C-alpha positions as CSV (number, residue, x, y, z in Angstrom):
1,M,0.0,0.2,-0.3
2,H,1.2,3.4,-0.7
3,Q,0.0,6.5,1.2
4,C,-0.3,10.5,0.9
5,T,1.8,12.0,3.3
6,H,-0.5,15.0,3.4
7,C,-4.2,13.7,3.7
8,Q,-3.1,10.0,4.7
9,K,-5.2,8.7,1.7
10,T,-3.9,5.2,0.7
11,F,-3.7,3.6,-2.8
12,E,-2.7,-0.2,-3.8
13,K,-0.4,1.0,-6.5
14,K,2.2,3.8,-6.8
15,R,1.1,5.5,-9.9
16,S,-2.2,5.7,-8.3
17,L,-0.5,7.8,-5.8
18,S,1.3,9.7,-8.2
19,A,-2.0,10.7,-9.8
20,H,-3.2,11.9,-6.6
21,R,-4.1,15.5,-6.5
22,C,-4.1,16.2,-2.8
23,S,-5.8,19.5,-1.7
24,Q,-3.6,19.7,1.6
25,Q,-0.2,19.0,-0.6
26,Q,-1.1,21.6,-3.0
27,H,-1.8,24.1,0.0
28,Y,1.5,23.0,1.1
29,F,3.3,23.8,-1.9
30,D,1.7,26.8,-2.5
31,E,2.8,28.2,0.9
32,Y,6.2,26.5,0.1
33,L,7.0,28.3,-3.4
34,H,5.4,31.4,-2.2
35,E,8.1,31.2,0.8
36,H,11.1,30.5,-1.7
37,K,9.7,32.4,-4.8
38,E,12.6,34.8,-4.8
39,A,15.3,32.6,-4.5
40,I,13.8,30.3,-7.1
41,L,13.6,33.2,-9.6
42,F,16.9,34.2,-9.0
43,D,18.8,31.0,-9.2
44,Y,16.8,30.4,-12.5
45,V,17.2,33.8,-14.2
46,N,20.3,35.0,-13.0
47,N,22.4,31.9,-11.9
48,K,21.2,30.0,-14.8
49,V,20.3,27.0,-12.6
50,S,18.2,24.5,-14.6
51,I,14.7,23.3,-13.8
52,L,16.2,19.9,-13.0
53,E,18.6,21.2,-11.0
54,L,16.0,23.7,-9.1
55,S,13.7,20.8,-8.4
56,L,16.5,19.0,-6.7
57,K,17.8,22.0,-4.8
58,Y,14.1,22.8,-3.3
59,N,12.9,19.3,-3.0
60,L,10.2,19.7,-5.8
61,S,9.3,17.9,-8.7
62,Y,9.9,19.0,-12.3
63,P,6.4,19.7,-13.4
64,Q,5.9,21.9,-10.2
65,V,9.1,23.9,-10.9
66,R,8.1,24.3,-14.7
67,L,4.5,25.3,-13.8
68,F,5.7,28.0,-11.3
69,L,8.0,29.6,-13.7
70,K,5.2,29.5,-16.2
71,N,2.5,30.9,-13.7
72,E,5.5,33.7,-13.0
73,N,5.6,34.4,-17.0
74,I,9.3,33.6,-16.9
75,P,10.4,32.1,-20.5
76,I,11.2,28.3,-20.5
77,E,14.5,27.7,-21.9
78,T,14.3,24.8,-24.3
79,W,17.0,22.3,-25.5
80,T,17.6,24.1,-28.8
81,D,18.4,27.5,-27.1
82,P,22.1,28.4,-27.7
83,E,22.7,29.6,-24.6
84,R,21.7,26.6,-23.0
85,R,23.5,24.2,-25.0
86,K,26.7,26.1,-24.5
87,R,26.2,25.9,-20.7
88,R,25.2,22.3,-21.0
89,V,28.5,21.4,-23.1
90,A,30.5,23.5,-20.5
91,K,29.1,21.7,-17.8
92,I,29.5,18.3,-19.4
93,K,33.3,18.9,-19.9
94,A,33.8,20.4,-16.4
95,N,32.4,17.0,-15.0
96,W,34.7,14.8,-17.1
97,M,37.4,17.0,-16.2
98,E,36.5,16.6,-12.5
99,A,36.0,12.7,-13.0
100,Y,38.7,12.0,-15.5
101,G,41.0,14.8,-16.1
102,V,40.2,15.2,-19.5
103,D,37.2,17.1,-21.4
104,N,36.2,14.4,-23.7
105,P,36.3,10.8,-23.4
106,S,38.0,10.3,-26.7
107,K,41.1,12.0,-24.9
108,L,41.6,9.0,-22.4
109,A,44.3,6.9,-23.1
110,H,42.5,3.3,-22.7
111,I,40.0,4.7,-25.4
112,K,42.9,6.0,-27.9
113,E,44.6,2.5,-27.3
114,K,41.3,0.8,-28.2
115,V,40.5,2.9,-31.2
116,Q,44.1,2.2,-32.5
117,Q,43.9,-1.5,-31.8
118,T,40.6,-1.6,-33.8
119,C,42.1,0.1,-36.7
120,K,45.2,-2.1,-36.6
121,N,42.7,-5.2,-36.5
122,R,40.6,-4.0,-39.4
123,Y,43.2,-2.2,-41.4
124,G,46.7,-3.1,-40.3
125,V,47.4,0.5,-39.3
126,S,46.7,2.2,-35.9
127,N,45.2,5.2,-37.8
128,G,42.1,4.6,-40.0
129,T,43.0,7.6,-42.1
130,N,46.3,6.0,-42.7
131,A,44.8,2.7,-44.4
132,P,46.0,2.1,-47.9
133,S,42.5,2.1,-49.2
134,S,41.5,5.3,-47.7
135,K,44.3,7.1,-49.0
136,I,43.7,5.7,-52.2
137,K,40.0,6.9,-52.3
138,H,41.1,10.3,-50.9
139,F,43.7,10.6,-53.9
140,I,40.7,9.7,-56.5
141,L,38.4,12.3,-54.8
142,G,41.4,14.9,-55.1
143,T,41.5,15.5,-51.4
144,S,44.7,13.9,-50.8
145,V,48.1,13.3,-52.3
146,E,49.1,10.2,-54.2
147,P,50.2,7.2,-52.0
148,G,53.9,7.5,-51.2
149,H,54.4,11.2,-51.9
150,Q,53.1,12.2,-48.4
151,D,56.9,13.3,-47.2
152,K,56.8,15.7,-50.4
153,F,53.5,17.3,-49.7
154,T,54.3,17.8,-46.3
155,K,57.3,19.9,-47.3
156,Y,55.7,21.5,-50.1
157,R,52.8,22.6,-47.7
158,T,54.9,23.8,-44.9
159,E,56.8,26.2,-47.8
160,V,53.4,27.4,-48.9
161,S,52.3,28.2,-45.2
162,V,55.8,30.0,-44.4
163,L,55.3,32.2,-47.6
164,T,51.5,32.7,-47.1
165,K,52.3,34.3,-43.4
166,I,54.5,36.7,-45.1
167,N,52.4,37.4,-48.2
168,I,49.3,37.9,-45.9
169,Q,50.6,41.1,-44.7
170,Q,50.1,42.6,-48.1
171,L,46.5,41.2,-48.4
172,I,43.9,44.3,-47.8
173,F,41.1,43.3,-45.2
174,E,38.0,45.1,-46.2
175,G,35.7,43.0,-43.6
176,I,33.8,41.1,-46.8
177,C,33.9,37.3,-47.4
178,Y,35.5,36.9,-50.8
179,Y,33.2,34.2,-51.9
180,S,29.9,35.1,-50.1
181,G,29.9,39.1,-49.6
182,V,28.7,38.6,-46.1
183,N,30.7,40.8,-43.2
184,I,33.6,38.9,-41.3
185,H,35.5,40.2,-38.5
186,K,39.0,39.3,-37.3
187,T,37.9,39.1,-33.5
188,G,36.0,36.8,-31.6
189,P,35.9,32.9,-30.9
190,I,38.4,30.9,-33.2
191,N,35.0,28.5,-34.1
192,D,33.0,31.7,-35.2
193,V,31.9,30.9,-38.5
194,F,32.2,34.5,-39.6
195,R,35.7,34.8,-38.4
196,A,37.9,36.1,-41.2
197,S,40.1,33.3,-42.7
198,V,42.6,33.3,-45.3
199,D,41.8,30.8,-48.2
200,H,43.8,30.0,-51.3
201,K,41.8,30.2,-54.4
202,I,43.8,27.4,-55.7
203,P,44.0,24.9,-52.9
204,I,47.5,23.8,-51.7
205,I,46.6,19.9,-52.6
206,I,46.1,21.1,-56.1
207,G,48.7,22.9,-56.4
208,F,51.0,19.8,-55.4
209,N,49.3,17.5,-57.6
210,Q,49.6,19.9,-60.6
211,N,53.1,20.7,-59.8
212,I,52.3,24.6,-59.2
213,S,55.2,26.1,-57.6
214,A,54.9,27.1,-53.8
215,Q,55.6,30.5,-54.5
216,E,52.6,30.9,-56.6
217,I,50.0,29.2,-54.4
218,A,51.0,31.4,-51.6
219,S,51.0,34.6,-53.9
220,V,48.7,37.3,-52.9
221,N,46.8,36.8,-56.3
222,N,45.9,33.4,-54.9
223,L,44.9,34.4,-51.4
224,A,41.5,35.8,-50.1
225,W,39.7,36.8,-46.9
226,C,36.6,34.6,-46.2
227,A,34.5,33.5,-43.8
228,R,35.9,30.7,-42.0
229,L,32.8,28.3,-42.8
230,M,33.4,29.0,-46.2
231,N,37.1,27.9,-46.1
232,T,35.9,24.9,-44.2
233,Y,33.4,24.1,-47.0
234,K,35.6,24.7,-50.1
235,R,38.3,22.3,-49.0
236,A,40.0,21.2,-52.1
237,M,37.6,22.7,-54.8
238,T,39.0,25.4,-56.9
239,E,37.1,28.9,-56.9
240,E,34.9,27.7,-60.1
241,Q,34.1,24.3,-58.4
242,F,33.1,26.0,-55.2
243,R,30.8,28.7,-57.1
244,A,29.3,26.2,-58.8
245,S,28.4,24.1,-56.0
246,G,25.6,25.9,-54.5
247,I,27.1,26.0,-51.0
248,I,27.7,29.5,-51.0
249,E,24.0,30.4,-51.9
250,R,22.9,28.1,-49.2
251,F,25.0,29.8,-46.7
252,K,23.6,33.2,-47.7
253,K,20.2,32.0,-47.4
254,Y,20.8,30.9,-43.6
255,E,23.2,33.8,-43.0
256,S,21.0,35.3,-40.1
257,H,20.1,32.0,-38.7
258,L,23.8,31.3,-38.3
259,R,24.7,34.5,-36.6
260,K,22.2,33.9,-34.1
261,T,23.6,30.6,-33.4
262,S,27.4,31.0,-33.5
């Protein structure tokens, strides 16, 4: 048997007790909420304490806290709210740091060893991207160098990188993305999709595969300021291929949405 702690009524099933709407219990909670009203509202609005955490802190049920906030005309954050997502991710990372000393399980030594062992068992190499079949597929797609030329490409890419850092000083920044025409900036988080990024119009990988000199690939004429997301999506495409892909139009269509969430 299950008994209501307020009116002492008994029920055979626990779910019947859960569905029970006790007037004495409601009166008790009304007084309790009135007593702790300011503290609950301050925690939720100013301290960004979640509804679940509030229910645990004040010994209330989740629906009771939610209904209370709704009656007080307080906007309820949803799982899709950017700020809530950021806080949630930050909390998860903090919990991982506290428990395991890393902010992501993939950084744990035994997880890394298991991933490497799995790759070794399946492909004969400790890193899946180094598998022969994977390298050949990426070379066919034009996103990687021909197998056996990695060392030469590494030297080529390093030379391009050094020359690019020198030549970028001559590249005029006007705050406009070369590809999409949207406004970009040099400040802010490194992962901001509208943060300014320098792109090589002819990609480094194409320059290497077509025997174009590092000096030409790193020249000012081949450099352009663009939004970080544009640089990421362009990858190994030429400027002509990228402009014909439709990515730029879709990016511009959802620009306002991306600015709200970035």
